[in-house]
C-alpha positions in Angstrom: -15.0 1.7 -46.3 -16.5 -1.0 -44.6 -16.5 -0.4 -41.0 -16.6 -4.2 -40.1 -12.5 -4.7 -40.5 -9.2 -2.8 -41.0 -8.4 -1.9 -45.0 -5.8 -3.7 -46.7 -4.1 -0.3 -46.8 -4.5 0.4 -43.2 -3.0 -3.1 -42.8 -0.3 -2.0 -44.9 0.4 1.6 -42.8 0.1 -0.5 -39.8 3.1 -2.8 -40.7 5.2 0.0 -42.1 4.8 1.6 -38.5 5.7 -1.5 -36.9 8.8 -2.2 -39.2 10.3 1.5 -38.8 10.2 1.0 -35.0 11.3 -2.9 -34.9 14.7 -2.4 -36.2 17.5 -3.5 -33.8 14.9 -5.0 -31.7 16.2 -8.6 -29.9 14.2 -11.8 -29.8 15.9 -13.1 -27.1 12.8 -12.2 -24.6 11.2 -15.1 -26.2 14.1 -17.4 -25.5 15.4 -17.3 -29.0 19.6 -17.1 -29.1 19.3 -15.1 -32.3 20.8 -11.7 -33.6 19.1 -8.7 -33.5 16.6 -7.3 -36.3 17.9 -5.7 -39.0 14.9 -4.9 -41.2 11.8 -6.5 -41.8 10.7 -8.0 -45.0 8.0 -8.4 -47.2 6.1 -11.5 -46.7 4.3 -11.9 -50.2 6.4 -15.0 -51.7 6.3 -16.3 -55.1 3.9 -18.9 -56.3 1.6 -18.9 -53.6 -2.0 -19.9 -54.5 -5.1 -18.6 -52.9 -5.8 -20.8 -50.5 -2.2 -21.4 -49.2 -1.4 -19.7 -45.5 1.3 -16.8 -45.7 4.2 -16.9 -43.7 3.6 -14.8 -40.5 6.8 -12.7 -40.2 10.1 -12.3 -42.4 13.1 -10.4 -40.5 16.8 -9.7 -42.0 18.9 -10.2 -38.9 22.1 -8.2 -38.1 24.3 -11.4 -39.5 22.6 -11.2 -42.7 20.8 -14.2 -42.2 16.9 -14.3 -43.0 14.4 -15.2 -40.1 11.4 -17.0 -41.1 8.6 -17.1 -38.3 5.3 -18.9 -37.9 3.4 -18.9 -34.7 1.6 -22.0 -34.0 -0.6 -23.1 -31.4 -0.5 -26.8 -31.5 3.0 -29.0 -32.8 2.8 -31.3 -35.6 5.2 -33.1 -37.8 3.4 -32.3 -41.0 4.3 -28.9 -40.2 8.1 -29.4 -41.5 6.7 -29.7 -45.0 5.0 -26.5 -44.4 8.4 -25.0 -43.8 10.4 -26.3 -45.8 8.0 -24.9 -48.7 8.2 -21.6 -47.0 12.2 -21.8 -47.2 12.1 -22.8 -50.8 9.3 -19.9 -51.8 12.2 -17.3 -49.9 15.2 -18.7 -51.7 13.3 -18.5 -54.9 13.1 -14.8 -54.4 16.5 -14.0 -53.7 17.6 -16.5 -56.7 15.6 -14.1 -58.6 17.4 -11.0 -57.6 20.7 -13.2 -58.2 21.2 -14.1 -54.8 22.2 -17.8 -53.9 24.3 -18.1 -51.0 21.3 -17.0 -48.3 21.6 -18.3 -44.6 18.1 -19.2 -43.6 16.7 -19.6 -40.1 13.1 -21.1 -39.3 11.7 -19.9 -36.1 8.7 -21.3 -34.8 7.1 -19.5 -31.8 4.4 -21.7 -30.3 1.7 -20.0 -27.9 1.2 -21.1 -24.5 -0.7 -24.2 -25.7 2.6 -26.2 -26.3 5.3 -27.4 -24.1 8.7 -27.9 -25.1 8.8 -31.7 -24.4 6.0 -31.9 -27.2 8.2 -30.6 -29.5 11.1 -31.7 -32.3 13.1 -29.3 -33.4 15.2 -31.5 -35.9 14.6 -33.2 -38.9 16.8 -35.4 -40.7 16.0 -36.6 -43.9 19.2 -37.4 -45.7 19.5 -35.4 -48.7 17.7 -32.5 -46.6 17.6 -31.9 -42.9 15.7 -28.5 -41.1 16.7 -27.3 -37.7 13.8 -25.4 -36.2 14.6 -22.3 -33.4 11.6 -22.9 -31.3 10.2 -20.4 -28.6 8.0 -21.4 -25.9 5.6 -18.9 -24.8 4.4 -21.3 -22.4 7.6 -21.0 -20.3 6.7 -17.2 -19.7 4.5 -16.2 -16.6 1.9 -13.9 -18.5 0.2 -13.3 -14.9 3.6 -11.6 -14.0 4.4 -9.9 -17.2 0.7 -8.4 -17.2 0.9 -7.1 -13.8 4.7 -5.6 -14.3 3.9 -4.0 -17.2 0.4 -2.2 -16.4 2.0 -1.0 -13.6 4.5 0.9 -15.2 2.2 2.0 -17.7 -0.2 3.2 -15.2 2.4 5.0 -13.4 3.4 6.7 -16.8 6.9 5.3 -16.9 8.7 4.3 -20.2 8.7 0.4 -21.0 12.5 -1.2 -21.8 13.1 -2.5 -25.4 12.6 -5.9 -23.5 9.3 -5.0 -21.9 7.9 -3.7 -25.5 8.9 -7.1 -27.0 6.9 -8.9 -23.9 3.9 -6.9 -24.3 3.6 -7.4 -28.2 3.6 -11.2 -27.5 2.0 -11.3 -24.3 -1.3 -12.3 -25.4 0.0 -15.5 -27.1 1.7 -16.4 -23.8 -1.7 -17.8 -22.8 -3.5 -20.7 -22.9 -6.4 -21.6 -25.2 -7.6 -19.1 -27.7 -10.3 -17.3 -25.8 -7.5 -16.4 -23.3 -5.8 -15.2 -26.1 -8.0 -13.2 -27.6 -9.2 -11.4 -24.4 -5.3 -10.6 -23.9 -5.2 -9.4 -27.0 -7.9 -7.1 -26.4 -6.7 -6.0 -23.1 -3.6 -4.9 -24.6 -5.3 -2.7 -26.9 -7.0 -1.1 -24.2 -4.2 -0.7 -22.0 -1.7 0.9 -25.1 -4.5 3.7 -25.0 -3.4 4.9 -21.3 0.8 5.2 -22.8 1.5 8.8 -22.8 4.7 8.6 -25.4 2.5 8.2 -28.4 5.8 6.7 -30.3 6.1 4.2 -27.9 2.3 3.5 -28.2 1.9 3.1 -32.1 4.7 0.9 -31.6 3.1 -1.4 -29.1 -0.4 -1.2 -31.0 1.2 -2.3 -34.5 3.3 -5.1 -32.6 0.0 -6.6 -31.2 -1.5 -6.4 -34.7 1.1 -7.7 -36.7 1.9 -10.5 -34.0 -1.2 -11.4 -33.0 -3.1 -11.2 -36.5 -4.5 -14.8 -36.3 -5.6 -14.2 -32.8 -7.3 -10.9 -33.2 -11.1 -10.8 -33.8 -13.2 -8.0 -35.6 -13.9 -6.1 -32.4 -10.3 -6.0 -31.4 -9.4 -4.9 -34.9 -12.2 -2.2 -35.0 -11.2 -1.1 -31.6 -7.6 -0.3 -32.6 -8.7 1.2 -35.5 -11.0 3.7 -34.3 -8.1 4.5 -31.7 -5.6 5.0 -34.6 -8.1 7.6 -36.2 -7.3 9.8 -33.3 -3.3 9.5 -33.7 -0.8 10.8 -35.8 -0.7 7.4 -37.5 -4.5 8.2 -38.5 -3.3 11.6 -40.1 -0.5 9.0 -41.8 -3.4 6.9 -43.2 -5.4 10.0 -44.3 -2.2 11.4 -46.1 -1.8 8.1 -47.7 -5.3 7.5 -48.9 -4.7 11.3 -50.8 -1.4 10.5 -52.3 -2.8 7.2 -53.6 -5.5 9.2 -55.2 -3.4 11.6 -56.6 -0.9 9.0 -58.0 -3.8 7.2 -59.5 -5.0 10.1 -61.3 -1.8 11.2 -62.4 -1.3 8.1 -63.9 -4.7 8.1 -65.9 -4.0 11.6 -66.8 -0.4 10.7 -68.2 -1.9 8.0 -70.0 -4.4 9.7 -71.6 -1.7 12.2 -72.7 0.2 9.6 -73.9 -2.7 8.2 -75.9 -3.5 11.6 -77.3 0.1 12.5 -77.8 0.3 9.0 -80.0 -2.8 9.8 -81.9 -1.6 13.4 -82.9 1.7 11.9 -84.2 -0.6 9.1 -86.1 -2.5 12.2 -87.9 0.9 14.3 -88.5 2.3 11.1 -90.3 -0.9 10.7 -92.3 -1.0 14.3 -93.6 2.7 14.1 -94.4 2.2 11.2 -96.3 -0.9 13.1 -98.2 1.2 16.0 -98.5 3.9 13.9 -100.1 1.5 11.9 -102.4 -0.1 15.6 -103.7 3.7 16.6 -104.4 4.8 13.4 -106.1 4.8 13.6 -110.0 1.9 12.2 -111.9 2.6 9.3 -113.9 
C-alpha cells in the first residue's frame, strides 16, 4: 500500500464510521433549517464520467427528503447547472428503484470565503426553478469556536452533538485555502487528545469526510497513522482480511463450478458413448 495516500478501502471504512455516528445529527449549527439526518447515502451517482466532480455528501433526512450537499469556496451562477445535474442523477437512481415522488433539498455550504450578500439562492427558469438552502460559514466566529472546543477537549469534557458538528466543519469557517488546510491539520491533532475513543473516531471521520477537498496528503497521512492505533485501525485490518477471504472463496467457487461443469460434460459424453455402443448395428 502506498504510504503517500489513504487507500480507497480505508476511505470507505472511514465513511462507514462517519455514517454510523452521523445519524440523528442536526445541521442547524450551520444555520440550516432542515430536519435531522436519518442516514448517510452513497454518493456514486449514475452516468458520471471520469472527469466530473462527484457530489460531496448525500443525506436522507428524517422527513424522507434527500439532501444533496455541496461545498463551495466561491459563488458562481454557473454552479446551478451542476446542482440541477446532481438532482437529475439522484432522481435517476431512485427511478431505477421504482421511486418517482422523491423530495430533494439542494444544500450548499459556503466556506468562510463567501458572504451572504454575494449569493442568490433562487433560480426561476420558467419550466424549471431551483431553490438552494445555503449555509454561510463566514458567519461563524472561528476563533471563538476553536478556543471553546479546545478548552473542553483539554479538560477532558465531552462535546455535545452541536459542538461535535461545529468541530467537524470548523476548518472551512476560515478564510483562504491555506488557513483552512492549517485548521484541518490542527483539528486532526486535537482529536488525538480526546479521551473518549467513540467521540474521537466520529470527529476524525467527520473532519475527513466534510473537509476532503481541503485536506492535503500530510494531514491524511497523519490521520491514517493515528487511526492505526485505534479500534478503527483493527477494523480496517479485519475488513482487509475479510475482503481477501471473500476473494479467495469466490475464485475457489468459480473453479469448483468450472470443474463441476467439465465433469458433467465428461459424464454426458460417456453416456452418449455407452448409448452408441448399445445401439443395434445397421
